KESEDREN-516607 format. One record per residue (C-alpha): x, y, z; residue in three letters. Coordinates in steps of 0.001 Angstrom, whole numbers, padded with zeros to 6 digits, always signed. Layout:
XYZALA...
***
This chain:
+009514-022224+017731MET+006967-024732+019041ALA+003315-023722+018928ALA+002764-024948+022509TYR+004618-024842+025808ASP+003299-028305+026669ALA+001646-031192+024867ILE-000544-033627+026812CYS-001663-037049+025664PHE-004375-039485+026644ASP-003186-043103+026890LEU-005828-045703+026006ASP-006824-045727+022318SER-004614-042652+021765THR-001029-043684+022391LEU-001772-047381+022731CYS-004309-050069+022002GLU-004763-053576+023429PRO-003454-056588+021554THR-006159-058768+023093GLN-009325-058971+021005ASP-012106-057177+022885ALA-014814-059589+021769ALA-012748-062599+022830THR-011979-061063+026232VAL-015669-060404+026841LEU-016697-063876+025673GLU-014139-065437+028028SER-015413-063223+030853THR-018949-064558+030561PHE-017669-068132+030251GLU-015695-067759+033486ARG-018705-066204+035195ALA-020882-069064+034007GLY-023635-066928+032519CYS-025048-066094+029114GLU-023467-063117+027379GLN-025798-060122+027284PHE-023581-057343+025894CYS-020904-056519+023342THR-017690-054458+023590PRO-019614-051615+021930ALA-022241-051796+024693ASP-019503-051461+027308LEU-017971-048423+025591ARG-021367-046760+025253ALA-022050-047142+028973ALA-018795-045564+030229VAL-019919-041889+030149PRO-022862-042674+032443ASP-020898-044452+035179LEU-020301-043102+038690PRO-016686-042445+039630THR-014862-045549+040840ALA-011968-045754+043301GLU-010519-048981+041847THR-010516-050986+038614ASP-012694-053616+040301ARG-015259-050996+041294GLU-015176-049485+037795PHE-016046-052808+036162TYR-018720-053516+038742GLU-020307-050194+037825HIS-019880-050977+034136LEU-021517-054404+034215PHE-024264-053093+036478THR-025049-050406+033904GLU-025048-052690+030861VAL-027059-055324+032721ALA-029706-052728+033492GLY-029811-051644+029858ARG-030174-055271+028777ALA-032863-056013+031371GLY-030631-058545+033128VAL-030075-059107+036845ASP-027371-056639+037902SER-026416-058966+040738GLY-024085-060644+038254LEU-021921-057516+038074ALA-019388-058376+040841PRO-018796-061846+039371THR-018393-060454+035874LEU-016045-057705+037066ALA-013790-060238+038779ALA-013793-062494+035727ALA-013032-059614+033361TYR-010000-058568+035406LEU-008753-062163+035386GLU-008959-062341+031602VAL-007721-058863+030750GLN-003939-058345+030640ASP-002901-054679+031113PRO+000539-055400+029655THR-000922-056672+026366ALA-000701-053318+024582VAL+001049-051839+021567GLU+001531-048360+020136PHE-001151-047053+017826ARG+000134-046146+014339PRO+002286-043037+014578GLY+002021-042803+018369ALA+005616-043607+019275GLU+006971-041109+016742ALA+004432-038467+017856ALA+005510-038831+021476LEU+009190-038571+020549GLU+008502-035474+018457TYR+006520-033868+021283ALA+009426-034468+023657ARG+011752-032705+021222GLU+009454-029660+021240LEU+009194-029236+024998GLY+007268-030505+027993GLN+004977-033515+027671VAL+002197-034654+029981GLY+000025-037749+030339LEU-003607-037343+031422ILE-005328-040704+031572THR-008692-041965+032810ASN-007267-044928+034619GLY-005767-045849+037963GLY-002030-045607+038584ARG-001324-049373+039047PRO-002975-050527+035821THR-001893-047615+033649GLN+001692-047836+034880THR+001810-051468+033732GLN+000837-050311+030252LYS+003457-047555+030237LEU+006139-050011+031330GLN+005114-052520+028672ALA+005447-049792+026040LEU+008755-048587+027463GLY+007516-045039+028089ILE+007093-044965+031872ALA+009664-042151+032061ASP+008677-040346+028854ALA+006497-037691+030523PHE+007262-034618+032593ASP+004030-035209+034491VAL+001654-038172+034680ARG-001886-037653+035961VAL-003976-040726+036772PHE-007550-040963+038039THR-007362-040813+041836GLU-010775-039890+043323PRO-009445-040095+046884SER-006991-037314+045980ALA-009641-035264+044201GLY-008516-036277+040722ILE-011752-037335+039025LEU-011762-038721+035489PRO-011917-036531+032409LYS-013896-034472+031417PRO-013608-033226+035002ASN-011272-030235+035220ALA-009124-031695+038024ALA-006724-033827+035929PRO-006116-030971+033504PHE-005568-028533+036356GLU-003084-030901+038018ARG-001107-031397+034813ALA-000943-027683+033983LEU+000050-026783+037543ALA+002914-029270+037599GLU+004053-028233+034126LEU+003691-024563+035116GLU+001906-023831+031850VAL-001183-021693+031203ALA-004160-023372+029479PRO-003685-021341+026295ASP-000114-022605+026075GLY-001054-026284+025969ALA-002808-028817+023765ILE-004394-032133+024743HIS-004529-035075+022344VAL-007119-037805+022858GLY-009601-040155+021214ASP-012746-039351+023215SER-014942-036394+022367LEU-016742-036809+025684HIS-013700-037094+027940ALA-010684-035610+026173ASP-012107-032917+023941ILE-014859-031727+026269ALA-012441-031583+029191GLY-009714-029745+027279ALA-012152-027294+025706ASN-013697-026434+029068ALA-010246-025696+030502MET-009216-023469+027592GLY-006679-025850+026088LEU-006486-026495+022377ASP-007580-030038+021609SER-006720-032635+018996ALA-009210-035448+018488TRP-007869-038759+017201LEU-010691-040301+015176ASP-010362-044046+015736THR-013536-044816+013789GLY-015484-045575+016951ARG-019041-044276+016967ASP-019506-042193+020129GLU-022950-040999+019086GLY-023913-037331+018738PRO-021542-034958+020511ASP-021453-031177+020596GLU-017785-030918+021544HIS-015679-029573+018680VAL-011898-030151+018720PRO-009353-027610+017550THR-007885-030278+015273TYR-009018-033651+013946GLU-006526-036404+013185LEU-007197-039635+011333ALA-003904-040947+012711SER-001085-039732+014926LEU+001074-040027+011848GLU-000232-036519+011052ALA+000606-035172+014518PHE+003568-033074+013378GLU+001301-030973+011137THR-000532-029412+014099ILE+002285-028554+016496VAL
***
């Protein structure tokens, strides 16, 4: 008998990772924008938790470059240009499964219901799912849709939407993700068990403690 009635997964850096090199994408972004590079991919990741909620990918990257520009003491007026350039360089379909992710998803589907809870808009994230061949692999897919009241994790709304559609109580579900701030904090607050995929990325100090820690999704079967 499965330990959970439903298993939910994050998408980016959990089930998949980009095949484009992050440093190269950022370098090309600044070249297209015609300005000197003032941040690294690590700077961008570090700024994400402090951003206001965005309605679109374009708005998200405008917020992101505004934040990192402020931290670097650079004119934030460059943000719209950099956001546009970044979206021109970045290819949402250039993704591949993380080690063990495809097998973990297949195993979860054998156990019961499976959900996707992702901090990303429907158009972009759907392109990734289609590129991976898993657009129809989930019983429910929850994307960030602020206009519909679905704010990004760790907000409770995406977890509530997924559980409601799956008709599962919080204590009957587990959420698997790579972010302590978004995935683990959000799941813990909702009463779900949580599995943190440690990708080796330094998120800084965090008080959120997952139910399980995984070095790779290749160990996923040991927790469910």
